[in-house]
Every structure is written in structure tokens, then in C-alpha cells.
C-alpha positions in Angstrom: 36.9 -29.7 12.4 34.4 -31.0 10.0 31.7 -31.8 12.6 31.2 -28.1 13.2 29.5 -27.7 9.9 25.8 -28.5 9.9 25.6 -28.3 6.1 28.4 -28.7 3.5 27.9 -28.4 -0.2 31.0 -29.7 -1.8 32.1 -29.0 -5.4 28.5 -28.5 -6.7 28.1 -28.1 -10.4 24.7 -27.5 -12.0 24.2 -26.9 -15.7 21.4 -25.6 -17.9 21.5 -25.5 -21.7 24.5 -23.4 -22.7 25.4 -22.2 -19.2 27.0 -23.6 -16.0 24.9 -21.8 -13.3 27.1 -23.4 -10.6 30.6 -24.3 -11.5 32.4 -26.3 -8.8 31.0 -24.4 -5.8 31.7 -25.2 -2.1 29.6 -23.7 0.7 30.0 -24.6 4.4 27.4 -23.5 7.0 28.3 -23.6 10.7 25.7 -24.4 13.3 24.2 -21.2 14.8 25.6 -18.8 12.2 24.0 -16.4 9.7 25.8 -17.0 6.5 25.3 -14.6 3.6 25.5 -15.7 0.0 26.3 -12.7 -2.2 26.7 -12.3 -5.9 25.6 -10.3 -9.0 22.5 -11.1 -11.0 22.9 -14.5 -12.6 25.8 -15.4 -10.3 24.0 -18.7 -9.4 22.9 -17.9 -5.8 19.2 -19.1 -6.2 20.3 -22.1 -8.2 22.7 -23.2 -5.5 19.9 -22.9 -2.8 17.4 -24.6 -5.1 19.9 -27.6 -5.2 20.1 -27.6 -1.4 16.3 -27.5 -1.2 15.9 -30.4 -3.6 14.3 -28.4 -6.4 17.3 -29.2 -8.7 19.7 -32.1 -8.9 23.4 -31.2 -9.4 25.5 -32.9 -12.1 28.4 -33.1 -9.7 29.2 -32.6 -6.1 27.7 -33.8 -2.8 25.9 -32.5 0.2 26.7 -33.4 3.7 24.5 -32.8 6.8 26.5 -32.8 10.1 29.4 -34.7 8.3 27.2 -37.4 6.7 26.4 -37.5 3.0 22.7 -37.0 2.2 20.5 -37.3 -1.0 18.0 -34.5 -1.4 15.7 -35.5 -4.2 12.8 -33.0 -3.5 11.7 -30.4 -0.9 10.1 -33.1 1.2 13.6 -34.7 1.7 14.9 -31.3 2.5 12.2 -30.8 5.2 12.9 -34.2 6.6 16.5 -33.1 7.1 15.3 -29.9 8.9 16.0 -27.6 5.9 13.3 -24.9 5.2 13.3 -22.1 2.6 11.6 -18.7 2.2 11.5 -18.1 -1.5 11.9 -14.8 -3.3 8.4 -15.1 -4.6 6.3 -16.5 -1.8 4.6 -19.8 -2.2 1.3 -19.2 -0.5 -2.3 -20.1 -1.3 -4.0 -16.8 -1.6 -7.5 -18.0 -0.8 -6.5 -19.9 2.3 -6.1 -18.5 5.8 -2.8 -17.9 7.4 -3.2 -20.9 9.7 -4.1 -23.2 6.7 -1.1 -22.0 4.8 1.2 -22.8 7.7 0.1 -26.4 8.2 -0.4 -27.2 4.5 1.1 -30.6 3.8 1.8 -31.5 7.5 -1.7 -31.2 8.9 -2.0 -32.8 12.4 -4.8 -35.5 12.4 -6.1 -38.2 14.6 -7.8 -41.1 12.7 -7.9 -39.0 9.6 -9.6 -36.0 11.3 -7.9 -32.6 11.2 -6.8 -31.4 14.6 -6.8 -27.6 14.0 -7.0 -26.5 17.6 -3.6 -28.1 18.3 -2.1 -26.6 15.2 -3.4 -23.2 16.2 -1.8 -23.5 19.7 1.6 -24.4 18.2 1.4 -21.6 15.6 0.5 -19.0 18.3 3.2 -20.2 20.6 5.8 -19.9 17.8 4.5 -16.5 16.7 4.8 -15.3 20.4 8.2 -16.8 20.9 9.8 -15.2 17.8 7.8 -12.0 17.7 6.2 -13.0 14.4 2.7 -11.4 15.0 0.2 -12.8 12.6 -3.6 -13.1 12.5 -4.2 -16.9 12.0 -7.7 -16.4 10.5 -6.8 -13.7 8.0 -6.9 -14.7 4.3 -3.5 -14.4 2.7 -5.0 -12.3 -0.1 -5.9 -9.6 2.5 -2.5 -9.3 4.2 0.5 -7.1 3.5 3.7 -8.5 1.8 5.6 -8.2 5.1 2.9 -10.3 6.8 3.0 -12.9 4.1 6.7 -13.2 4.7 6.1 -13.9 8.4 3.7 -16.6 7.3 6.5 -18.2 5.2 8.8 -18.1 8.2 6.2 -19.6 10.5 5.8 -22.3 7.9 9.5 -23.2 8.3 9.3 -23.1 12.1 6.1 -25.2 12.3 8.1 -27.9 10.5 10.8 -27.7 13.2 13.4 -26.7 10.6 16.9 -26.0 11.9 18.4 -24.8 8.7 16.7 -21.7 7.3 17.2 -20.4 3.7 16.1 -16.9 3.0 16.2 -16.0 -0.7 16.3 -12.2 -1.2 13.9 -11.7 1.7 13.9 -7.9 1.9 13.2 -7.0 -1.7 9.6 -6.1 -0.9 9.8 -4.8 2.7 9.7 -1.4 4.3 12.7 -0.2 6.3 10.9 -0.9 9.5 10.0 -4.5 8.4 13.6 -5.0 7.3 14.8 -4.1 10.8 12.3 -6.5 12.3 13.4 -9.3 10.0 17.0 -8.7 11.1 16.0 -8.9 14.7 14.1 -12.2 14.0 17.2 -13.6 12.4 19.3 -12.7 15.4 16.7 -14.5 17.6 17.0 -17.6 15.4 20.8 -17.5 15.8 20.5 -17.3 19.6 18.3 -20.4 19.4 21.1 -22.2 17.6 19.4 -22.3 14.2 21.6 -21.9 11.2 20.7 -19.4 8.5 21.6 -19.0 4.8 20.8 -15.5 3.6 20.8 -14.7 -0.2 21.0 -11.0 -1.0 22.8 -8.3 -3.0 22.2 -5.6 -0.4 25.6 -5.0 1.3 24.3 -3.0 4.2 22.1 -5.9 5.3 25.0 -8.4 5.2 27.0 -6.0 7.4 24.2 -5.8 9.9 23.3 -9.4 10.4 25.7 -11.9 8.9 28.7 -13.7 10.5 30.3 -14.9 7.3 29.7 -14.3 3.6 30.4 -16.6 0.6 30.7 -14.7 -2.6 29.9 -16.1 -6.1 30.7 -14.5 -9.4 29.5 -15.8 -12.8 28.7 -19.2 -11.3 32.0 -19.6 -9.7 33.1 -19.5 -6.0 35.2 -16.4 -5.3 35.8 -16.8 -1.5 34.4 -16.7 2.0 35.0 -13.9 4.4 34.4 -13.0 8.0 32.1 -10.0 8.2 33.9 -8.6 11.2 37.0 -8.1 9.1 35.5 -6.6 5.9 33.5 -3.6 4.6 31.0 -2.9 1.9 33.6 -1.7 -0.6 35.6 -4.9 -0.2 32.5 -7.1 -0.6 31.3 -5.2 -3.7 34.8 -5.6 -5.2 34.7 -9.4 -4.6 31.1 -9.5 -6.1 31.7 -7.4 -9.2 35.5 -7.8 -9.6 36.2 -4.1 -9.6 35.7 -1.0 -7.5 32.1 0.2 -7.5 30.8 3.7 -6.5 28.0 3.1 -4.0 27.0 6.7 -3.9 25.6 8.7 -6.9 27.6 11.7 -7.9 25.3 14.5 -8.9 25.3 18.3 -8.9 22.3 20.2 -7.5 19.2 20.3 -9.9 18.2 23.4 -11.8 14.5 22.8 -12.5 13.1 24.6 -15.5 9.6 24.8 -17.0 6.9 22.4 -16.0 6.9 19.3 -18.3 4.3 17.1 -16.6 1.4 18.5 -14.7 -1.0 15.9 -13.1 -4.1 17.3 -11.4 -6.7 15.3 -9.3 -6.1 12.0 -11.1 -8.0 8.8 -10.3 -7.2 5.4 -11.8 -9.4 2.4 -11.3 -8.2 -0.8 -9.6 -8.3 -4.1 -11.3 -9.0 -6.0 -8.1 -11.1 -3.7 -5.8 -14.2 -1.5 -6.2 -12.4 1.6 -5.0 -9.9 3.4 -7.2 -6.3 2.4 -7.0 -5.2 6.0 -7.3 -7.2 8.8 -5.7 -6.9 12.5 -6.3 -3.2 12.6 -7.1 -1.7 16.0 -8.1 1.9 17.0 -8.7 4.3 18.5 -11.3 7.7 17.4 -12.8 9.9 20.1 -14.3 12.6 19.9 -16.8 16.0 19.1 -15.2 14.7 17.4 -12.1 14.2 13.8 -10.8 10.9 13.5 -8.9 10.4 10.1 -7.2 7.2 8.4 -6.3 8.1 6.2 -3.3 6.0 3.6 -1.6 5.6 0.0 -0.7 4.5 -2.3 -3.5 0.7 -2.2 -4.1 0.0 1.4 -3.0 -1.1 2.6 -6.5 2.2 3.5 -8.1 1.8 0.9 -10.7 -1.7 1.9 -11.6 -0.7 5.6 -11.7 2.1 4.8 -14.2 -0.4 2.8 -16.3 -2.7 5.9 -16.3 0.1 8.2 -17.2 1.5 6.2 -20.1 -1.9 5.2 -21.5 -2.0 1.5 -20.5 -5.0 2.2 -18.3 -7.9 4.8 -18.5 -7.9 7.7 -16.2 -11.4 8.1 -14.7 -11.0 11.6 -13.2 -8.5 14.5 -13.4 -6.2 15.8 -16.1 -2.7 15.0 -17.3 -0.9 17.9 -19.1 2.3 17.1 -20.9 4.4 20.0 -22.4 1.3 22.2 -22.2 -0.9 19.7 -24.1 -3.8 17.8 -22.5 -3.0 14.1 -23.0 -5.4 12.6 -20.5 -7.1 10.5 -23.2 -4.3 10.3 -25.8 -3.2 6.9 -27.2 0.0 5.2 -26.0 1.6 6.0 -29.4 0.6 9.7 -29.2 2.2 10.0 -25.8 5.3 8.1 -27.0 5.5 10.4 -30.1 5.2 13.6 -28.1 8.2 12.7 -26.1 7.4 10.4 -23.3 9.7 7.4 -22.6 8.7 4.6 -20.3 11.0 2.0 -18.6 8.2 -0.4 -17.3 8.0 -2.2 -14.1 7.4 -5.6 -15.7 10.1 -5.9 -18.3 8.6 -9.1 -19.7 5.0 -8.0 -19.9 5.4 -4.4 -21.1 9.1 -3.9 -21.9 10.1 -6.5 -24.5 8.6 -8.9 -27.0 10.5 -11.9 -25.6 10.5 -13.9 -28.8 11.8 -11.1 -31.0 15.5 -10.5 -31.6 17.2 -7.8 -29.6 17.5 -5.6 -32.7 13.7 -5.8 -33.3 13.1 -4.9 -29.6 15.4 -1.9 -29.9 13.2 -0.3 -32.6 9.8 -1.2 -31.3 8.8 2.4 -30.9 10.5 3.8 -34.0 10.3 1.3 -36.8 7.9 3.5 -38.8 10.2 6.5 -38.8 11.8 7.4 -42.1 15.4 6.3 -41.1 14.2 2.7 -40.5 11.7 2.2 -43.4 11.4 2.9 -47.0 8.0 2.6 -48.9 6.6 0.5 -46.0 9.6 -1.9 -45.9 11.8 -2.1 -42.9 15.5 -1.3 -43.7 17.1 -4.1 -41.9 20.6 -2.8 -42.3 19.7 0.4 -40.6 18.0 -1.5 -37.8 21.1 -3.6 -37.3 23.4 -0.6 -37.2 21.2 1.2 -34.7 21.0 -1.9 -32.5 24.7 -2.6 -32.6 25.4 1.0 -31.5 23.1 0.8 -28.5 24.5 -2.6 -27.5 28.0 -1.3 -27.4 27.1 2.0 -25.8 25.1 0.4 -22.9 27.2 -2.7 -22.6 24.2 -5.1 -23.2 25.7 -8.6 -22.9 24.1 -11.4 -24.9 25.1 -14.6 -26.6 24.8 -13.4 -30.2 24.5 -9.6 -30.1 21.7 -8.0 -32.2 20.2 -11.3 -33.3 19.9 -12.8 -29.8 16.4 -13.7 -28.9 15.4 -11.4 -26.0 14.0 -14.3 -23.9 17.4 -16.0 -23.6 19.2 -13.0 -22.0 19.6 -12.5 -18.3 17.2 -10.2 -16.5 19.9 -7.5 -16.0 20.7 -7.4 -19.6 17.1 -7.3 -20.7 16.7 -4.3 -18.4 19.8 -2.6 -19.9 18.4 -3.1 -23.4 15.1 -1.4 -22.5 16.9 1.5 -20.8 19.1 2.0 -23.9 16.1 2.1 -26.2 14.0 4.5 -24.0 16.8 6.9 -23.3 18.1 7.0 -26.9 14.7 8.3 -28.0 15.7 11.6 -26.5 12.5 12.0 -24.6 11.2 15.1 -22.8 9.9 13.0 -20.0 11.6 9.7 -18.8 9.2 7.6 -16.7 11.5 5.1 -15.0 9.7 2.4 -13.0 11.9 0.2 -10.8 14.8 0.8 -13.2 17.3 -1.2 -11.2 15.0 -3.9 -9.6 16.9 -7.1 -9.2 20.2 -5.6 -10.7 23.5 -5.9 -9.0 25.7 -3.0 -7.8 27.7 -2.8 -11.0 24.7 -2.5 -13.2 22.9 -0.1 -10.8 25.9 2.3 -10.8 25.7 2.5 -14.6 21.9 3.0 -14.8 22.0 5.7 -12.1 24.5 7.6 -14.1 22.4 7.4 -17.2 19.4 8.7 -15.3 21.3 11.6 -13.8 22.8 12.4 -17.3 19.2 12.7 -18.6 18.3 15.2 -15.9 21.4 17.2 -16.5 20.5 17.4 -20.2 17.3 19.2 -19.2 14.9 16.2 -19.3 12.1 15.7 -16.7 12.5 12.3 -14.9 9.7 10.6 -13.0 11.3 7.7 -10.9 9.1 5.1 -9.3 11.1 3.0 -6.9 10.8 0.7 -3.8 14.5 0.8 -3.1 15.0 3.5 -0.4 18.7 3.8 -1.1 17.9 4.6 -4.7 15.1 7.0 -3.8 17.4 8.9 -1.4 20.4 8.8 -3.8 18.8 9.8 -7.1 15.8 12.0 -6.3 15.6 15.8 -6.2 12.1 15.6 -4.6 10.3 12.6 -3.1 6.6 12.0 -3.0 5.4 9.2 -0.9 2.3 7.2 -2.0 0.2 5.2 0.5 -3.1 3.5 -0.5 -3.4 5.4 -3.7 -2.8 8.9 -2.3 0.3 11.2 -2.1 0.7 11.5 1.7 3.9 13.7 1.8 6.5 15.5 -0.1 10.2 15.5 1.0 13.6 16.8 0.2 16.1 13.9 0.2 18.7 16.3 1.7 16.7 16.9 4.9 14.6 13.7 5.4 15.7 10.3 6.7 15.0 6.7 5.5 13.2 6.2 8.8 10.9 9.1 8.3 10.0 8.0 4.7 9.3 4.5 6.1 6.7 5.9 8.6 4.9 7.6 5.7 5.2 4.5 3.5 3.6 2.3 6.1 0.8 4.8 6.6 1.8 5.7 10.2 2.1 9.4 9.3 0.5 11.8 6.8 1.3 15.4 6.0 -1.7 17.8 6.3 -2.5 20.2 3.5 -1.1 23.1 5.4 2.3 21.7 6.2 
């Protein structure tokens, strides 16, 4: 029966230069269901939702609401049809209060005067009803990422939206916040609201979705009932082959201390107090030590201090027995430190360079790549071609492809290839699999473990708790710029880590 569907997207095709992001995709959403949209990086999930929300116009296909064809030319049309969206990167005005953000664009007024008291009542009633506790007077710039997400959800509810789109909503949340979000979604479902949930985290789909539509390379693969499937089956639909969801690794055999950090402080760019305070730890050869924490707790600044992107104001960093606290970035790089940066566009690649030039960024001055001050282009090409093949970096034109035109996942693989191939003594890997799909993650995890087994020291910085538990030999939790606990992944739980990450617990010095 067609009238059971509250939204139908039929045969949608959306093209960008040189690529069909959506190629004849059909998605049908029932009233009162949580419908997951699953796919690899670049499978076309966000594009499809942006079409539904009126941010893009499709070249072909039509959208039906409750059986009637509708035109959605912009997000205001979508809102008028009761469609709301929480974007992957929140769309909030930082210097406004929570309340002002929620009512922005639909401010209640009488004779042109703003009626804030009414708005506040409605917002508080909604937050009570759905368990979305927020402080309406707090500035968005002062609240946590999890809180910002609640504000985005309240924005949708305030507009009385019945169809709610969540685009990768859990990427920046703690395990506890993720559980709360799942509860909130179940509450919406009971109310009869319909939810579209974009993700590539299989365990979340299993926990909360009723059905799942899978996309691969811009095409529709199929729709499946969650009750009759499992994670392995979903990942096979998504990637097109069997994927190992667990990392195979032998126990670590730590050797000598490679990195020794003592009492380090790093300044903050936004606040008066330091972003990193009195951090001390060691990383040995042949082990993976992970710095875990929620975004914004000093991990980024710590890595900047370690790699030389930021000055250290206090403490010492010793690398292979040498004090490098004030060494230049190139000195650190030359002495055997590799860095897979968090922001691949800002610190990882020169986007307008070709892939081959990006591959030799840290080595072009070495004898094998230059002769009398001139770059030996043939050697650079050979080297780049080898890495592209070895690491399965996919791009339109191989070594001469401009980095900017590649998908995020392949840009990431290129950086990892370059940094690992330098044969470092210490590999600093920051969010190495952020935003990648299960197939690419499996590959990168293997590379990192292989580095450890070859006797390298690895410092991993990650927000993905599955990754932290799977890859690390030791886990250090950072909260508000300090290390608040050290854990063994074999004996701790995700829940315990989550409590330390949220600042609810702290290990004393004597524990």
C-alpha cells in the first residue's frame, strides 16, 4: 500500500562534474519508523538527504509526501512539509543563546514585537517531554558538542517537524550521549514521527533502526529489515565483500622508551588557561598507546606541541633520548617522527598539488629525489606510483591527480602511505580513520598494527571508542587538558572509559 509511506524518493539521480553521486536511487520511509541509510564514504548518503532537504535539486526522479508529488526547492519548502534535518556539522550561531538558535527564522511575534516568553515556554515543554535537557540562556559557544546536538534536535521539534533526518549524528558524542540519543530516537518513534538516520556505524543501526537502505558507489543496493540481518551481512552489502570487524593482533612486546613526555603544557588559542596541563607519559617501541577523549579536551593541542606546530610553554619532550622540546618541525620529521594529522586538508595535503608531489612533501630534498638542486621527476613518479598501488589509493588519474579532487577516504590513504613509508621510529596517528568506511578502516588498522609489530612506537589519538579498544595496547584518557586515567583495553569497558571521558571520574595519583 503506497499510502503507508510518508516520504518516497523515487529514481533520484543527482550529478556533479564527472560523478553521479546518486544514480537512480529509491528510498521509501514508513510513518513511525527509524530508517537507516548506510554506505561507504562517497556512497551518496548525504547527497540524497540534501536533495530531500532542498539543498540540491535532482536531475531526475521525484519526491512524494504521503503519496502526493511535492517540489522541494529549498530548506524552507522542506520545513513547510514537516521535514527537519540535523546536519553532520551543526548549523548554529555560536554567539547566540540556545533559545535564540532554536527560534531563529520562526520567531513568534505580535505586531512585529518578539514574543520570547511564549517561545521559551514551548522550548522548555519540548525539552521536558523528550528528555532533551538544555539551558536556554547558555551561549552556544560555551556548551558541549552533545548539548549543541540537542539544540539542533529542539530546532526541528520547535518547527513541528514530523520527518527527522539525522546525518551521522554520533560522530562527536561520548558512549553515554550516544545511548541517550538512541533513547530519544525511540521516543520520537513512539510519538509517530519518522526518522531517517545516516551512519556507517553498524552497531547503532542494529540498536535502533527498523529497516536499512544500503547505497554503494551512488547506486541502490537494497533495503533490509534489521530484525532479520546482522552486522556482517550489512557490511557485506555496504562494501561488497566480507570485512573483518575485529583487529587481529598478537600481544605487544614493548621495548625501549622512544617518546618521553614530562609535565608538558601547551597554550590554548581560544582561552587564557592552557589547553594541555602537566601531561606526562611514555611510548615504547613496539606498542600502541592511545590518547582517548571527547573532541576539544586538549588532544589536538597536545599533538601540535609534540609535532612542532605549536610551542610548548612548560615541560620537556624527549625523543629517542634527545630533547626535542624546541626543535623545528623538519628536525622532528628528520629524526624519525611521522604525523598523520587530524585535519587532512589543513595539515596533511597541499590540495592544489598533484598526488605525486604530496607523496614526497617531506622527502623531496633527499638525494634519491633531487640532483644538484633539481627535482628528479621520474623518481618522484616511480615512488608515487608504488605507494598508490601498495595502499590502493583510488583517484581519477593516478599520480597526476590533483589532491583536491579525490574523495576524503582516498586523501586519507595517501597521507597514511606517505607517513608510514618514511619508516618512522614514532608514528603519531590522529583520527586516522575518521569518516572512513569499514573496508578502508580494516586496511588502515592492519597497517598500524604492522608498524607496531615492526618495532615502531605508535601514538594513536582517536575519538572512536571501538578503534581505541581494538587497536591500543594502553589507553590514556584526556579530559580538559589533563590525563585523568590509564587503562588496559583487555580489562576496561567502553562504559568505564566513557565516564572518564565525560569527567565523571578521575584516577588518583596512587591508584
